[in-house]
N, C-alpha and C positions, 0 to 999 in steps of 0.2 A: 504494500500500500504506500503510495507516495506521501511524503511529508506535506502537511498543510502549510502553505505560505501565509505568514501573518503580516510581516513588514520587513523590507530589506535590512533595516538596522538591527533587527533582533533575530532573524531567521538563522544566521550563521554564528550566533553567540554575541554577547555584548562586548563593546570596546572597553578598554581599561578606563576607570574613573580616576580622578585626581582630587583628593580632599582639599587641595589648595586651589581648585579651579576658580578663577576670578572673572569668569564670563568670557564672552567672545563675540564674534560677528556672524550673524545669520545672513546667508546669501541666497537669492532666488536662483532659478534655473537659466536665466538669460545669459547667453554667451557674450553679448554686447550690452554695456551699461546695466549691469545687474543692480537690483535693489540690495542695499546693505543696511542691516539694522544691528546696532550694538546692544548687547545685554551685559550690564555690569553685575558681577556676582554670579553665583551658581543659580540653577533653576530648582524648582521644588515640585513635588507631586507628579513626577514624570510617569507617564503611563501609556499603554496602548489603548486607543479609543475607537470604538466601533460605530460611533454616531454618524449620521449621514451628512453632517454639516462640516466636519473637520476635513482639511485637505489631506489627501493620500497620494503618494507617488504612484505612478503607473504600476498596475499589477498588485498593489497592496490591498489587503482586505481591511486592515486597521490603519489608523494614523498613529503617530507617536507624538504626544503633546505634553507640555509641562507649563508651569506658570512662573512668572517673575513679577516683582513689583513694577508697576507702570513707571515709577520714577527712575527705574533702572533701564528703561528702554529708550533708545535714541536712534532715529533714522539718520544714517550717515550719508548715503548716496542714493540718488534717483527716487526720492520720495514722491516726485510728481507722477511716477508710474503706479502708485498705490491707489486703490479704491476699496471702499467697504463693500463686501459681498452682499450682505443683507442688513440694511439699516434698522430693521425691526427686531433683529436678533439680540439676545442678551450679550453675546460675545461679538464685538464689532471687528470681525475678521478683515484685516487689511491685506488684500492680495495684490500681487503684481498683475497689472492689466495685460501684460504681454505673455507671460508664461503660466500664470494662474496660481503660483505658489503663495500660500498664506504666510505672511511674514510675522505678524503679531495681531493679537485680538484683545483689546482692552475691554474690561467690564466697567461701564460707567454708571449704570443704573443702581438704585438702592438694592443691594444684593449682598450676601455674605462674601462674594468674591470681588466686590467693588474695589478698585485700585490695583487689581492684578491684570496682567496681560498673558494670554495664552500664546505659546510659541512652539515651533517644531524643532526640537534640538538636533535632529539629524542634519539640519541646515547649517549648523556651526562649522566654520572653517577650522576651528581649533578642536582638539581632542580633550577629553577629561570631564565632561559634564556628567551629572548623575544619570544613571541608567534607569529605564522604566522599572517600576516596582509592582504594578498590578495592571489589570485590564478592566476597562470600564465600558458600560453600554454595549456589552457583548451581543445581546439579542438584536440590537439595532442593525447589525450587518444584514439581517434578513430584509430590512426596509430598503437596502441598496441592491437587492437582488440575490443575496446569498441563499443557497438551498437550505431550508430549515431542517431537512433530514441529515445534514452534515454537522449540525451544531455540537453534538457530543464529541465529534472529532476535533472541532475547533477548541472546545474547552479543554480537552485532553492535551492538545498541542500547547495551549497557553500555560497549562500547569507544568508541562515539560520544560518550558522556558522560564519557570518560576514567576509567572505573571498570573496571580490568582484572578480568575474571571468573576466579574460582578455585572449585574444587569442595571446598575446605577454606578455610583462612585464607591470607593472602598469605605469600610465602616468608620474610620477616623474622619474622613471628609463629610460623610453623611451626618455624623454626630455634630461636627462643627456647624453645618447648615442648620440642623435642628436646634442647637443651642442659640445661634444667632436669631432664628425665628422666634424662639421662646422669649428671649430678652426683648426683642422688638415688640412682641405682643404683651409684654408686662407679666409674663409668667414668673412667679418667684422661684429662685434657685432652691433646690432641696438640700 
């Protein structure tokens, strides 16, 4: 049985991380005048994402996405090539108009993730950023046309890669969202 491909940056094993990673430059796919976005510091909550909104390289079933504080994101070159993919979406995904790569996606609305920007770490020129630690929105790949009968195999492959599959976010992030919502709604802490 052939191995199920998840994403090029995880299928052949993870790259070495560097605890002292100080950030790097994300680069789109354009051979001429690529968009370059600087991320200061390391990323957090890196994960494989099956949602139908995240950018995926050709042939990938999942995206690989992480977050960084928006104040650590700076467009360095060719920002005029960026456009928001869906202005109504929570994540304002800024993609290159020429190659389609999503470069960064800030959360600007009142939400637990407000102030964060979603980025695709495989676009870093530099090596050493944190590796993916889980898989989110796994069932959502069906919405993009994946065969539901093959989902057990997908989950097994994710576990082989040490990416625990969830059909939402991992428990820590879900607890964070619920805690933020409770506080916002005035629910007293226990």
